[in-house]
N, C-alpha and C positions, 0 to 999 in steps of 0.2 A: 397839148400844143399841136397845132396844125401847120401845114405848109401853105404856100400862097394859093395853091389850087384846092385847099380845104381837106386834103387827105392826111391821114396820120403819118407820122415819121416812120421810115422803113424799119428802124430798130424796134419800135413799139409793135408793129405788125408782126415782126418775127418773134418777138417775145410772146405775143398772144398765141401764135401758132405752136410755139414750143410748149406753152402751158397747156394748150388743148391736147397736144400729142402726149405730154406727160400724164395728163389725167386719163387719157385713153389707155396708156400702158399700165397705169395703176389699176384700172378696172378690168384688165384682162385676166383670164384664168390661167394663163401661161406665165412661167417665169421669164423675165426679160433682162438681158444684160447688154451693156455696151462696154467694149474694151478697146484701148488704144495700144498700138504696137510699142514695144520697148526694144530698141535696136542697139547693137554694139557699134564700135567706131567704124566698122566696115559696112554698116548699113544692114547687117543681117538681123532678122527678128529673133530675139533670144527669149522673149516672154511677152505676155499681154498684161495690161494693168486695167483693173475695173474702174470705169468712170461713171457708170449708171447702173442701178439695179432697182427693180420695182418691189412691191410688197410680197408678191408671190415668190420672187427670187430670194428675198430674205427668209421666207418660210422654207423654201427648198434647201437653202444653205445652212439653215438653223443658226443664223447669227445676224445681228442688226446691220443695216446698210452702212452705218458709220465704220464698222469693222471691215466691210467688204470694199467700199470705194477707196481706191489708192493701193489696195493689196494686189500682189502679183498672182496670176493664175496658177503657175506651177508651185508657188508656195502653199496655196490652199489645196491644190489637187495635183500632187506630183505624179499620181498614177496615170494622168492623161498622156504623159510622154511614153509610158510603158505600153499603153494600149493603142498608141498611134494617133490619138485625136489631136494632139498639139501640132503635129506635122500637117494634118488636114486643115487646121485653122490657118496656119501659115500659107497653105496653098490657096485658100479663099482670098487672102490679101494679094497674093502675087499674081493669081490668074484672073481675079475678079469674077470667079464662077461661084454661085451659091452652093451650099452643102446642105443636104437633107438626109437624115439617116436615123436608124434606131441603134442604140448602143447600150451596153451593160456596164454599169459602174461597179467594179468589184470591191470597192472600199467596204470595210466593216461598219456596222452602225446603221443609223436610220437612212443615210444617203445612198446606201447600196441598193441596186435594183436596175430596172430597165427604164430608158428615157428615149423620147423622140425629140430631136432637135432640128432647127433650121438656122443656118448661119449664113449671113450675107456680108459683103464688104461694106464698110462705112468709113469713108475718108481713109486715114492711115490707121485702120483698125477693123473691128468686126462688130456686128450686132447679132445677137442670137436670142431665139426664143426656145424654151425647153418645157417639156411636159413629162411628168412621171407616168409611165404606162405599165408598171409592174403588175398592178391589179388586172388591167386589161389582158396582158400577156398570160397571166395565170388563168383567167377565165377562158381565153382561147385555147390554152393548153388543156384545160379540163374538158372543154368541148371536143377537142381532138381525141383525147383519151376515151371519152364516152363513145365517140364515133368508132374508134378502133375496137373498143369492147363490143359494141353492137355488131360490127362486121365480124369479129371473132365469134361471137355467139351465133350469128347467122351461118357462118361457115361450119361451126361445130354441129349446128342443128342439121345442116345439109349433109354433113358427113355421117351424123347419127342416122338420118333417114336412109342414106345409101348403105350404111353398115347393117341396119335392120333389114333392109330388103335382101341384101346378099346373104345374111345369116338365115333368113326365112327360107330362101331357095336352097341354100346349102344344107340346112337341117332336113328339108324334105328329101334330099338325096341320101343323107346319112341314115335316116330312119329305116328304110328297108334294108340297107346294107347291114346295119347293126342288128336288126331284129332277125333277119334271115340267117345271119352268121350264128346268132344265139340258138335259133331253132336247129340248125345243122349240128352244132356242137352237142345239143341235148339229145340228138338221135345217134351219136357216134360214141364208141368207146375211145378212151384216150390213146389207145394203141392203133386206132384206125389210120390208114394212110393219109386221109384228108384232114384229120383232126388238127394237126399243127398248122396247116395252111389256113384253115378257118379261124383258128385262134389268132393268127397274125392279122387276118382281115379285121377281126373284131377289135384287136388292139389298135390298129391304124385308125379305125373309125372312132374309137374312144378318144384318141389323141386329137383327131380333127374336131370332134365335138368340144373338147376342151379349149381349142383355139377360138372356135366360134363363140363359146361362152365368154371368153375374155373380150372379144370384140363387142359383144352385147353389154358387158359390164361397162366399157368405156362409153358406149352410146346411150346408156341408161335405159335399155330396152329389154332387160332381163327380168322376167316376172319373179316375184318372191316365192321361193320354194324351200320351206324349212324341212330339214331332215337331219338324222344323225350324221355328223361330219367329223372326219379325222383332220384336225387342223394342220398337222405336219404334212399331210398329202397335199393340201391346198397350197401351202408355202412352197413345197418342193416342185409342184407343178407350175408355179408362177415364177420360180427363181430365174429362169433364163430371161423372161421378159423384164424382170426387175433389173437385172444386170445391164440389159440394153438401155433401160430408162436412165440409169444413173451415169452411164458413160464409163470410159476407160480409167478416169482419174479416181473414181470412188469404188472401193471394194465392198461387195455385199457378202457378209459372213453369216452363215446359218449355225445356230447353236440350239439344236432341237432335242427335246427330251425323248428318250427311247420308249418310255412307257406312257406316253401322253394319252390321256383320256379323250373321249369324244364330246362334242358339243352339239346342241340342237341349233342349227343355223342354216342359212341359205349360202351355199358355196360361192355364188357369184358376188353376194354382198361382202363376204369375207375377203374375196379378192379385191373388191373396190376399196375396202378399209385399208388393206395392206398396200395397195398401189398409192393411195393418197398419203399414207404415212411415209412411205419411202420417197416419194416425190418431194414432200415437205422437208424431209431430212436432207435430200440432195440440194435443195435450194439454200439450206443453211450452211453448206460446206463450200468454202472458197479453195479452189485448187484440189489437192489430193486429200483423201480422208476415207472414212469407212462408215457403213451402216450395218449394224449387227442386229439380227433377228433372233430372239430367244423364245423358247416355249418351255413351260413347266406345269406340273400339277401342284396346286397348293390347297391347303385346308386352313381356312381362317377361323380363329377362335375369338371370343369377345375381347380379349386383351391385346390382340394384334394391332399394329399401327394402322394398317389399311382400314380396319373396322372403325377406328376412331375418325377416319376421314369420310365415313359414310358407306363403305362397302359392307354388305350384310355378311355375317358369319356363314360359312358353308364351304362346299367343295367347288373349286374353280380350275379351269384351264387358263393359264396366263399367257398372253402374247405380249412381248416387249420389243419395241423398235428403238434402238439407241444409236445416236449419231455422234460424230466428232466435230460438229459444226460450231457456229458462233455462239450458240446459247441464247438465252433470253433473260431480260431483267424481270424483277418481281412484278413490276407494273404491266409489262407485256404478257407475262405468264397468266395474270388474272383475266386477260381478255382473249386468250388464245382460241377458245371455242366459240367466240361470238361470231355470228354471220357477218360477212363483209369486212371483218377486221383483218388487216394485213400490214406487215412492216415492209413489204416489197412494193415496187412500182406497180401501180394499178393495172398497167398493160400486161405485166408479167404474172400477176396473181390477182384472183378475184376475191380472196379472203373467204372462200366457201369450203375449201378442202377439209379443214379440220372440223368445221361445224357439221359437214356431211358425215365425217367419221363419228362424231359424237352422237348424231342422230341414229346412225346405223347400229352403233354399239347398244344404245338404249332400246332399239327395236328388238334386239336379241336378249333383253333383260340383263345386259352386262353393265359394267362400270369402266370408266377410263380415268387415269390419273397421269399427270405430267410433272416431271421434275426437270429443272434446267437452271443453269447459272451462266452468266456471260463468260465466254472463253472456255467453257468446260462441256459444251455439248448439251443435248436434250435427250430425255428418255420418256417414251409413252408406254404405259403399262395398261393393258386391257384385260379385264376379268370377265370370262364367259362361264356361266354355270355349267358344271360337268354333268353329263348324262350317262346312265348305265345302259341306255338303249344301243343295241348293236347297229353297225352299218348295214344299209340295204345291200343285198348280194344278188340281185336279179341277174346282173351281167356275169357274175362269177359262177353262178350255178344255174345254167339254162335248163329248163325242164321241157320234155317233149310234149307234155299235156298239162293243162291248168289243174290246179288243185280243186277239190270240190267246193272249197270256200269261195273260189273265184268264178265258178260257173253260174249261169243264170238262164232264165227263160223269157225275160222281158223283151219288148220291142224297142229297138234303138234306131233312130234316124241319124245316119252317118253322113256328114257333109264335109267334103274335102276336095279342093280343086286339083291337087296333085294326084295323078292316077296311081302311081306306085304306092304312095302312102295310103290311099283309100283302099287299094287292093289288099295290102297287108292288114290293115285294121279290120276289113270285112272278113278275111280269112281267120284272124284270131278270134273275132266275135262269134262267127258261125261255128267254129270248132268248139266253142265253149257253151253252146246251147242257145245263144241269143238269136232272135229274129231280127234281120238287118234290112232296113230300108236305106237307100243311098242316093246321094245327089252330088253333082260336081260343082254346084254354086248355090248361092242363097235363093235365087229366083226359082231354080228347079226344085229346091228343097220345099219351098212353099207349095208348089204344085203337087209334089209327092205327098205332103201332109194332107192337102185338101182331098186327094184321091183315096187316101187310106181311111177306111171307115172304122177301124178298131182303135184302141188306145195306143198312144206312143208314150212310152215310159221315160225315155231319155233322149235328149238331143246332144250328140257329140259333133262339135263343129270347130273347124279351123277359125282362128280369129281374123286373120288377114286373107281376104278373098276379093276377087273382082266383082263388080256389080252390087254386092251387098255383103258387108262384113258380118262376122259371127254375132256381134252384139245386136245389130239391127235385125238379123234373122231371128234371134231368140225373142226379141220384143214383138215381132210380127206374129210368131207362132204362139207365144204365151197369151196374147190377146184372145186367141181362139181356144187354146188349150191351157187354161190357167194352172193345171196340176203338172205341166210338163217340167221335168228337171233338165238342167243343162250342165254340160261338161265341155270345157274348151281345150282344144289342142293348139299349141303355139310354138312357132320357131323363133319368134320375136314378138314382143307386145308393144304395139303403138298406142294402145289404150289401156285403161284400167280394167283389170279382171276382178278386183275386189276380193271378196271371200268366196267366189265361185270355185268349184272344183276344176282343176285343169291339170294337164300333163304336158311337160315341155318336150319338144322334139330335140334330138332323136330319143325314142323310148323303146324299152324291151316289151315284149308281149305280155309278160307277167305283170309289169308295172301298169300297163294299160288296163288289164283286168282288175287289178287291185283298186285302181282309182275309180273304175266304173262302180264297183261295189260300194265304195265310199260315197259316190255321188247318189246312189240309189238307196243308201241307208235311211231308215225312218228318221224323220226330223224330230229333234228333241223338243218337248214342250217348253215354253218359256218359263224361266225360274220365277217362283212366287216371291214377292218382296214382302 
């Protein structure tokens, strides 16, 4: 039907526009709703009634539109009044100002999550479009967490480099202090007037060396140095730091066996194991609690329970760390040593601490077992093979002169950029019969080696030096002198030393001479298969 001027009636044109609009709303990826105001007798808005919903809206609300149209907003979503959205919808009608915001729907079930909405006035009501953005929010949150972890890792790497540099310089200072104190003690009778003063100097240097070793343990720059170790001494030396780590609300209790045997281990790695276990225990405790550290000697027989779990029969020194924390379920317990597995916020925990502990225990030919129940705390039991080898006593028994087994006549190229350390090492070597060539950096060492026409039996070099580090120096010299042996000195290790002989600063003179003889010992022929 057309009017006199040939145009369609206004009602038909309006219906066509509404049909096109309805089709467009049905095709959108956003949920769309239209609601009219429901007012009381005083004209106040008391609710909204659904009059239009598209297919995405049906999906979002998880009910057909027949059940939505005509329903009241607060009947379907009473939580909207509690979280303040209903009042904001009323304000859109009253102020005629649109509303655009993100909000979180705390309802349980599939509708819970984050949403982005835009609400505009529409006659005596509102029209709104909504989009669920929970997945996008999660993705952004994960990106932020990764970014924070990267920043944290970069910060820790910077701190590690700083700690390594400070430790290197500090160990250079401690080396002559400790070595000359030992030499002086070796030349004095215990009743001599200066004996006690030198003993206190040595003791202070040893304590300072222990603090530096702990810094290097944190910065992962302490080289592996296996030796007979008294585990109780390691724990007692670290106790003060552990109490600072856990804070005032958590008590650290030591229950150490009096007759504990020795283990073959790297003291710094044992400290790293203990620190990680105690920090892990602290994270499991909410409020007040305790972390108890036990040690004991055990001898496992074939019928013992630990042997049935895979620990070989034999003599062990046991370290146990037990906490009063929240405990773990059986499912979590089965994954506790997996790398990157953590039950904590990823920003607070990387999930690497216990996997690092596991790897370090295995490096020491040990075993680790964990027992835990929800609400009853957790216990980690570490089994280290016991050794009959006695502790090294170089510092406790300083000698005025090296033993014949430590003397030699070989030619040694000594390269050390710290003058005090180089002077000390030269004095120890020369007094023990060695011929010493010396240089204060790698470039000068290359020149000294080129000028020397005879053999050079051993290169003793600091690892970290300006211009050319110890590794590069050895590579340069070994290309010309392929039989040249090498021994590294290090106050901190920024690179891999591998299985090369080395001595960690600060060192005693007798330890230096013993390590030299090990470095010069004849190489064993490869085993025949």
